[in-house]
PATIKE-812000 format. One line per 5 residues: number of its first residue (from 1); for each residue x, y, z of N, C-alpha, C. Coordinates in pm, 1 decimal. Layout:
// residues N
NUM) X/Y/Z/X/Y/Z/X/Y/Z ~ ...
//
This chain:
// residues 171
1) 83.5/-119.0/0.0/0.0/0.0/0.0/87.1/124.3/0.0 ~ 37.6/225.9/-62.7/106.6/353.2/-68.8/73.5/432.2/57.0 ~ 174.8/481.3/127.3/150.6/551.8/253.2/95.1/691.7/229.7 ~ 121.1/748.8/112.5/78.5/885.6/87.1/-72.3/895.3/62.0 ~ -128.7/799.3/-8.7/-272.1/804.8/-36.0/-341.3/690.7/36.9
6) -418.8/723.4/140.7/-486.1/617.1/217.2/-592.2/549.0/131.5 ~ -610.5/421.3/156.6/-708.5/342.9/82.1/-841.7/345.8/156.7 ~ -948.3/357.6/82.4/-1081.0/364.6/145.1/-1140.2/225.3/160.4 ~ -1247.1/216.0/238.8/-1315.1/87.6/258.3/-1372.0/35.4/127.5 ~ -1419.8/125.4/43.0/-1477.2/85.4/-85.2/-1370.2/20.9/-173.4
11) -1249.1/79.0/-173.1/-1140.1/22.1/-251.2/-1097.9/-113.6/-195.6 ~ -1096.6/-124.7/-64.6/-1059.6/-251.7/-3.0/-1161.8/-358.6/-38.0 ~ -1289.9/-324.9/-36.9/-1393.3/-424.2/-67.0/-1382.6/-473.6/-210.4 ~ -1329.1/-392.6/-300.2/-1309.3/-437.6/-437.6/-1187.9/-529.0/-449.9 ~ -1090.1/-510.9/-362.0/-969.2/-591.1/-368.7/-984.7/-725.4/-297.9
16) -1068.6/-730.9/-195.3/-1085.6/-854.0/-120.8/-1185.0/-945.8/-191.2 ~ -1171.9/-1074.7/-165.3/-1263.0/-1172.6/-222.5/-1385.3/-1182.3/-132.8 ~ -1502.1/-1176.2/-194.3/-1624.6/-1192.6/-117.5/-1711.3/-1295.6/-187.8 ~ -1795.8/-1361.2/-112.9/-1880.8/-1466.0/-167.3/-2024.5/-1436.9/-128.0 ~ -2111.0/-1421.9/-227.7/-2251.7/-1392.5/-200.3/-2323.3/-1507.2/-130.8
21) -2268.6/-1628.8/-136.6/-2330.8/-1743.3/-71.9/-2348.0/-1718.1/77.9 ~ -2255.9/-1644.6/138.6/-2259.4/-1622.3/282.8/-2335.0/-1495.9/321.6 ~ -2388.2/-1425.4/225.3/-2471.2/-1309.3/256.3/-2605.3/-1358.0/308.5 ~ -2671.1/-1275.8/389.0/-2792.6/-1322.9/456.6/-2914.4/-1331.1/364.3 ~ -2924.6/-1247.8/264.5/-3046.5/-1244.9/182.8/-3024.4/-1300.9/43.3
26) -2943.8/-1400.6/28.3/-2913.5/-1457.2/-102.8/-2961.8/-1601.9/-110.4 ~ -3090.8/-1623.9/-93.5/-3146.1/-1759.1/-91.6/-3138.4/-1827.1/-228.4 ~ -3155.4/-1751.6/-335.7/-3151.2/-1811.8/-469.4/-3012.4/-1866.7/-499.9 ~ -2910.0/-1792.5/-461.9/-2773.2/-1838.9/-486.5/-2744.6/-1963.2/-403.0 ~ -2787.9/-1962.3/-277.6/-2765.2/-2078.3/-191.7/-2836.3/-2201.2/-246.8
31) -2960.9/-2183.8/-289.1/-3037.9/-2295.4/-344.3/-2970.8/-2347.6/-471.5 ~ -2931.8/-2256.3/-561.5/-2871.8/-2296.8/-688.2/-2739.2/-2370.4/-665.0 ~ -2655.4/-2318.2/-576.9/-2526.6/-2383.0/-553.9/-2542.3/-2518.5/-485.0 ~ -2638.6/-2529.2/-395.6/-2662.1/-2658.9/-331.8/-2713.1/-2760.8/-432.9 ~ -2804.3/-2718.0/-520.1/-2857.0/-2809.2/-622.2/-2746.8/-2851.5/-719.2
36) -2660.8/-2759.3/-758.0/-2549.3/-2794.4/-846.1/-2453.5/-2891.3/-777.8 ~ -2431.7/-2874.0/-649.4/-2345.2/-2966.8/-575.6/-2406.2/-3105.9/-570.9 ~ -2535.7/-3112.9/-544.1/-2604.0/-3242.1/-539.9/-2598.6/-3308.9/-676.8 ~ -2624.3/-3232.8/-783.8/-2617.4/-3288.7/-918.4/-2476.7/-3336.5/-952.9 ~ -2376.5/-3262.1/-911.6/-2238.3/-3303.2/-938.3/-2204.8/-3433.5/-866.0
41) -2247.2/-3445.5/-739.9/-2222.4/-3569.7/-667.2/-2299.2/-3685.3/-729.2 ~ -2420.4/-3658.6/-775.2/-2496.7/-3764.0/-842.9/-2426.4/-3804.6/-973.0 ~ -2373.1/-3705.6/-1045.2/-2300.2/-3736.8/-1167.1/-2178.0/-3823.2/-1140.8 ~ -2121.3/-3809.9/-1024.1/-2008.4/-3893.7/-987.7/-2054.2/-4032.9/-943.3 ~ -2162.6/-4041.2/-870.0/-2205.0/-4168.2/-809.6/-2286.8/-4255.8/-904.1
46) -2367.9/-4196.4/-989.6/-2460.0/-4274.7/-1073.3/-2387.9/-4376.4/-1162.2 ~ -2279.4/-4343.1/-1230.4/-2213.4/-4446.2/-1311.6/-2166.3/-4566.7/-1230.4 ~ -2117.6/-4543.0/-1109.9/-2075.5/-4655.1/-1026.8/-2195.8/-4738.8/-981.9 ~ -2302.4/-4672.8/-945.7/-2423.2/-4745.5/-905.3/-2477.2/-4826.0/-1023.1 ~ -2475.0/-4765.9/-1142.0/-2525.1/-4833.2/-1262.4/-2444.0/-4960.6/-1290.3
51) -2313.9/-4953.2/-1271.2/-2230.5/-5070.6/-1294.1/-2249.5/-5176.5/-1186.7 ~ -2290.9/-5133.6/-1068.0/-2308.1/-5229.1/-958.8/-2447.7/-5290.8/-952.9 ~ -2541.2/-5244.3/-1035.8/-2678.6/-5296.8/-1031.4/-2682.5/-5448.7/-1048.4 ~ -2617.3/-5507.1/-1149.8/-2627.6/-5653.4/-1163.2/-2563.6/-5728.6/-1046.3 ~ -2466.5/-5666.6/-984.9/-2396.8/-5733.3/-875.7/-2474.2/-5723.1/-744.7
56) -2528.8/-5603.9/-716.9/-2597.2/-5582.0/-590.1/-2746.4/-5616.8/-595.0 ~ -2810.7/-5587.6/-707.4/-2954.8/-5609.7/-720.9/-2985.2/-5686.3/-850.8 ~ -2962.1/-5815.8/-851.1/-2982.2/-5892.5/-975.4/-3127.4/-5892.7/-1023.7 ~ -3223.3/-5886.8/-933.3/-3364.6/-5885.1/-974.9/-3397.4/-5755.1/-1047.8 ~ -3346.3/-5644.5/-996.6/-3367.3/-5516.2/-1062.7/-3299.9/-5514.3/-1199.8
61) -3185.4/-5578.0/-1209.6/-3115.9/-5584.3/-1338.8/-3198.8/-5660.9/-1440.9 ~ -3266.7/-5767.8/-1398.1/-3352.5/-5843.6/-1491.4/-3472.7/-5760.0/-1533.2 ~ -3529.2/-5682.1/-1439.1/-3641.8/-5595.7/-1474.0/-3601.4/-5489.3/-1576.6 ~ -3480.8/-5440.4/-1565.7/-3430.8/-5337.7/-1656.8/-3370.5/-5397.4/-1783.9 ~ -3374.0/-5531.9/-1794.1/-3312.5/-5602.8/-1906.9/-3164.7/-5567.1/-1919.2
66) -3103.7/-5560.0/-1804.5/-2963.0/-5524.4/-1796.5/-2886.8/-5653.3/-1772.4 ~ -2825.3/-5705.5/-1874.5/-2755.7/-5832.7/-1864.5/-2608.0/-5809.5/-1836.5 ~ -2558.6/-5878.4/-1740.3/-2416.2/-5871.6/-1708.4/-2355.9/-6008.6/-1733.7 ~ -2241.8/-6007.9/-1795.5/-2172.1/-6133.6/-1821.9/-2100.0/-6178.1/-1695.5 ~ -2070.9/-6304.3/-1690.2/-2002.7/-6359.6/-1572.5/-1864.8/-6296.7/-1554.6
71) -1799.4/-6265.2/-1665.4/-1665.9/-6205.3/-1653.4/-1673.2/-6066.3/-1590.4 ~ -1779.6/-5992.0/-1621.3/-1795.5/-5859.2/-1561.2/-1819.8/-5870.0/-1411.8 ~ -1900.9/-5966.3/-1373.1/-1927.9/-5984.8/-1230.1/-1800.9/-6028.7/-1158.0 ~ -1719.6/-6112.9/-1220.9/-1592.5/-6153.6/-1160.9/-1498.7/-6033.8/-1146.1 ~ -1497.1/-5946.4/-1246.1/-1413.0/-5826.3/-1237.1/-1459.8/-5736.4/-1122.6
76) -1590.6/-5720.5/-1109.9/-1642.9/-5638.2/-1000.4/-1606.6/-5698.5/-865.1 ~ -1613.9/-5830.1/-854.7/-1576.7/-5895.2/-729.4/-1428.3/-5874.4/-698.9 ~ -1343.7/-5886.5/-801.6/-1200.1/-5868.0/-777.2/-1169.5/-5722.0/-744.8 ~ -1238.3/-5627.8/-812.1/-1219.6/-5486.5/-778.8/-1263.8/-5457.7/-636.3 ~ -1377.0/-5513.5/-597.6/-1424.7/-5488.2/-461.6/-1329.2/-5548.3/-358.9
81) -1275.2/-5665.5/-389.4/-1176.9/-5726.3/-299.8/-1052.5/-5638.3/-289.7 ~ -1004.9/-5590.6/-405.1/-887.6/-5503.0/-406.6/-913.1/-5376.9/-324.9 ~ -1027.7/-5311.6/-346.3/-1055.6/-5187.4/-275.5/-1077.8/-5210.1/-126.1 ~ -1136.9/-5320.9/-88.5/-1151.8/-5351.1/54.3/-1015.4/-5372.4/120.4 ~ -926.0/-5444.9/53.3/-792.0/-5466.3/107.7/-717.0/-5333.4/115.1
86) -727.0/-5250.6/9.4/-659.9/-5120.2/9.2/-714.2/-5032.6/121.6 ~ -846.2/-5033.3/140.9/-906.2/-4954.6/247.9/-855.7/-5001.4/384.0 ~ -849.2/-5132.4/403.3/-802.7/-5186.1/531.3/-656.6/-5147.7/556.2 ~ -571.6/-5156.6/453.1/-430.4/-5121.2/468.5/-416.1/-4973.3/502.0 ~ -490.1/-4889.2/431.3/-483.5/-4744.9/457.5/-534.8/-4713.8/597.8
91) -643.5/-4776.6/638.6/-699.6/-4754.2/771.6/-601.3/-4795.7/881.0 ~ -545.1/-4915.2/868.5/-450.3/-4963.1/969.7/-325.2/-4874.6/970.6 ~ -276.4/-4839.1/851.3/-159.2/-4751.7/844.1/-184.9/-4616.5/906.7 ~ -300.9/-4559.8/882.1/-335.3/-4429.5/940.2/-343.3/-4437.2/1091.8 ~ -402.7/-4542.1/1141.6/-414.3/-4558.4/1287.2/-275.7/-4574.3/1349.9
96) -191.0/-4656.2/1288.4/-56.2/-4677.1/1342.1/23.4/-4546.8/1339.4 ~ 17.1/-4473.7/1228.3/90.9/-4347.9/1218.7/36.9/-4242.3/1315.0 ~ -93.9/-4240.4/1337.5/-151.5/-4145.7/1433.5/-105.1/-4177.5/1575.2 ~ -107.9/-4303.6/1611.4/-61.7/-4344.1/1744.4/86.9/-4311.2/1761.3 ~ 166.3/-4340.0/1658.6/309.9/-4309.2/1662.9/332.2/-4159.1/1678.3
101) 260.3/-4079.7/1602.3/275.1/-3934.7/1608.9/232.1/-3880.6/1745.2 ~ 123.0/-3931.5/1800.1/77.5/-3886.5/1932.2/178.5/-3922.4/2040.7 ~ 234.8/-4043.1/2033.5/336.8/-4082.4/2131.2/461.3/-3997.1/2116.7 ~ 502.0/-3970.3/1993.9/619.3/-3886.4/1970.5/593.9/-3744.9/2023.0 ~ 473.7/-3694.6/1999.7/439.2/-3560.7/2049.1/445.1/-3556.8/2201.6
106) 389.5/-3659.7/2266.1/382.9/-3661.3/2412.2/519.8/-3685.6/2476.5 ~ 600.7/-3771.3/2416.9/725.6/-3810.9/2482.6/846.6/-3731.2/2435.8 ~ 853.4/-3700.0/2309.7/974.5/-3636.3/2257.5/957.8/-3485.9/2245.5 ~ 860.2/-3442.2/2168.6/847.5/-3300.2/2138.9/802.9/-3217.8/2259.5 ~ 718.1/-3274.3/2344.5/670.1/-3199.6/2459.9/780.6/-3179.1/2563.4
111) 879.9/-3266.0/2565.0/986.2/-3256.0/2663.4/1109.3/-3182.6/2611.5 ~ 1116.7/-3159.8/2481.7/1232.9/-3089.7/2428.2/1197.6/-2943.7/2401.0 ~ 1295.8/-2858.7/2414.0/1275.3/-2716.4/2388.9/1291.3/-2693.5/2239.5 ~ 1189.5/-2639.1/2179.1/1191.8/-2620.1/2034.1/1219.4/-2476.0/1994.6 ~ 1248.3/-2392.0/2091.7/1278.4/-2252.3/2061.6/1392.6/-2205.3/2152.6
116) 1454.6/-2098.1/2112.8/1565.3/-2039.7/2188.1/1508.0/-1940.1/2288.9 ~ 1520.4/-1972.1/2417.0/1461.8/-1889.3/2521.7/1519.6/-1747.5/2522.5 ~ 1651.5/-1735.6/2503.9/1713.6/-1603.8/2507.0/1666.7/-1518.1/2390.3 ~ 1658.6/-1579.9/2273.4/1612.5/-1506.5/2155.5/1465.9/-1466.7/2171.8 ~ 1386.6/-1555.5/2230.2/1245.4/-1524.6/2254.2/1229.9/-1407.9/2350.8
121) 1307.5/-1408.4/2457.9/1302.7/-1297.1/2553.8/1346.3/-1166.1/2488.5 ~ 1447.3/-1173.5/2403.8/1495.2/-1054.5/2333.7/1385.6/-1000.2/2240.8 ~ 1318.3/-1090.1/2168.9/1210.1/-1046.9/2079.7/1094.7/-985.9/2158.4 ~ 1060.6/-1045.6/2273.0/954.6/-989.2/2356.6/992.3/-848.8/2404.9 ~ 1117.2/-831.4/2442.8/1164.7/-700.7/2487.8/1159.5/-599.1/2373.3
126) 1202.0/-639.7/2253.9/1199.2/-550.0/2137.7/1056.3/-507.8/2107.4 ~ 963.4/-602.8/2106.9/823.4/-569.9/2079.5/764.2/-481.7/2188.0 ~ 796.9/-511.1/2312.7/745.3/-430.3/2422.7/791.1/-285.6/2409.8 ~ 919.3/-265.9/2380.9/970.1/-129.7/2362.4/904.5/-62.0/2242.2 ~ 889.3/-135.3/2133.6/829.4/-79.3/2012.4/683.1/-39.4/2036.6
131) 606.9/-126.9/2103.5/465.6/-95.3/2131.7/453.0/23.4/2226.6 ~ 540.5/30.3/2326.4/536.2/143.5/2419.4/566.3/273.1/2345.4 ~ 665.3/269.6/2258.9/700.8/388.9/2181.5/589.2/428.8/2084.8 ~ 525.9/329.9/2023.6/427.5/358.3/1917.9/286.9/383.5/1972.7 ~ 246.4/308.0/2075.7/107.7/312.7/2121.6/89.8/358.7/2265.4
136) 195.5/385.9/2337.0/183.8/429.5/2475.3/222.1/319.1/2571.6 ~ 213.7/349.1/2701.4/257.5/253.3/2803.8/166.3/130.1/2807.0 ~ 221.6/22.5/2857.6/148.1/-103.8/2863.8/25.9/-91.2/2955.4 ~ 40.6/-23.4/3068.8/-70.9/-7.1/3161.5/-186.1/67.9/3095.5 ~ -151.9/173.3/3020.7/-255.9/250.8/2953.2/-325.7/164.9/2847.1
141) -249.8/87.4/2770.1/-308.7/3.8/2664.3/-398.6/-104.3/2722.7 ~ -363.4/-158.5/2839.2/-441.9/-266.1/2897.9/-563.6/-215.5/2974.2 ~ -559.7/-92.5/3025.3/-668.3/-42.8/3108.8/-768.6/44.8/3035.2 ~ -737.4/88.5/2916.6/-828.1/175.8/2843.5/-940.6/92.0/2781.7 ~ -1062.7/146.9/2780.8/-1175.6/73.4/2725.6/-1186.4/89.0/2574.5
146) -1140.2/201.5/2522.1/-1145.8/225.7/2378.5/-1018.0/295.5/2336.1 ~ -958.1/244.8/2230.5/-834.1/304.5/2181.2/-841.5/309.4/2029.6 ~ -826.3/424.0/1974.4/-830.4/441.0/1829.8/-688.4/460.4/1779.5 ~ -648.3/378.4/1684.9/-514.3/385.3/1628.0/-514.7/487.3/1515.8 ~ -420.5/580.3/1521.7/-408.0/679.5/1415.9/-354.5/611.9/1291.0
151) -381.4/673.2/1178.6/-341.8/613.0/1051.7/-190.7/592.2/1043.0 ~ -114.8/686.5/1092.0/31.0/673.7/1084.4/85.9/570.5/1183.1 ~ 1.0/520.7/1277.1/44.5/418.6/1371.6/24.1/276.6/1318.0 ~ -46.8/263.1/1207.3/-68.9/130.4/1150.2/64.2/66.6/1112.4 ~ 69.1/-65.4/1122.7/191.6/-139.2/1093.8/187.1/-192.8/951.3
156) 300.4/-186.2/883.4/312.4/-250.7/753.2/323.5/-400.8/774.0 ~ 314.1/-475.3/665.2/318.6/-621.4/675.2/450.5/-672.9/731.4 ~ 558.8/-606.9/701.2/689.0/-656.9/743.2/755.2/-571.5/851.6 ~ 676.7/-495.2/924.6/732.5/-407.9/1028.2/802.7/-487.8/1137.2 ~ 737.6/-590.3/1187.5/795.1/-667.9/1298.6/918.6/-743.3/1250.7
161) 912.6/-799.1/1130.7/1028.1/-871.0/1076.2/1147.3/-777.0/1060.1 ~ 1121.2/-657.2/1007.7/1229.0/-559.0/992.6/1282.4/-513.8/1127.6 ~ 1193.7/-497.8/1224.3/1233.1/-455.7/1358.9/1325.8/-560.6/1421.5 ~ 1287.9/-687.4/1409.5/1373.0/-796.3/1461.3/1508.4/-797.4/1391.2 ~ 1506.5/-782.5/1259.0/1631.4/-787.0/1182.9/1723.3/-669.9/1221.4
166) 1666.2/-550.5/1237.0/1746.3/-432.6/1269.5/1808.3/-442.1/1409.3 ~ 1742.0/-510.3/1500.4/1791.7/-517.2/1638.7/1858.3/-649.9/1672.2 ~ 1889.8/-729.9/1570.0/1969.9/-851.6/1589.8/1893.9/-972.0/1640.9 ~ 1765.8/-982.2/1613.4/1687.8/-1099.5/1654.8/1603.8/-1148.0/1538.1 ~ 1665.7/-1162.1/1421.9/1590.2/-1193.6/1300.0/1520.7/-1329.4/1308.6
171) 1414.5/-1338.6/1231.7/1334.2/-1460.9/1231.5/1405.5/-1572.6/1159.6
//
């Protein structure tokens, strides 16, 4: 953003992404998007259901004059066996990896220090000094009920990163 010309709320609303689905009075959009989602899921599921009719509902297949050859039914059985085995392997693997990760988190990571305490204290001190200089004393900031930040007090995206870098505590 350019510091010389402040940006208005109207300009910001044009730059940000908004979705009418989440607006309160947009029932037609919500209905249309939900119906399209349902149709899309049906478009995905119907071909699989159609192929499974002779296997799952043989009487319905005869009513529809839908003939399946024995080789097709054997292929469906082998595919279902393959997918059941794959599902079981993935499920067991996921459970084992989750248990391993939880144990590692509890025993290893929770007991080891993952940050530099001195550097963290230095960064806290730098931020505390910067906030006091920019926004006033800590007691005043914590006890005031309403505080309005002046435009020139706003922080740029990389202010804290630059502050750390300038004072020897870079990220």
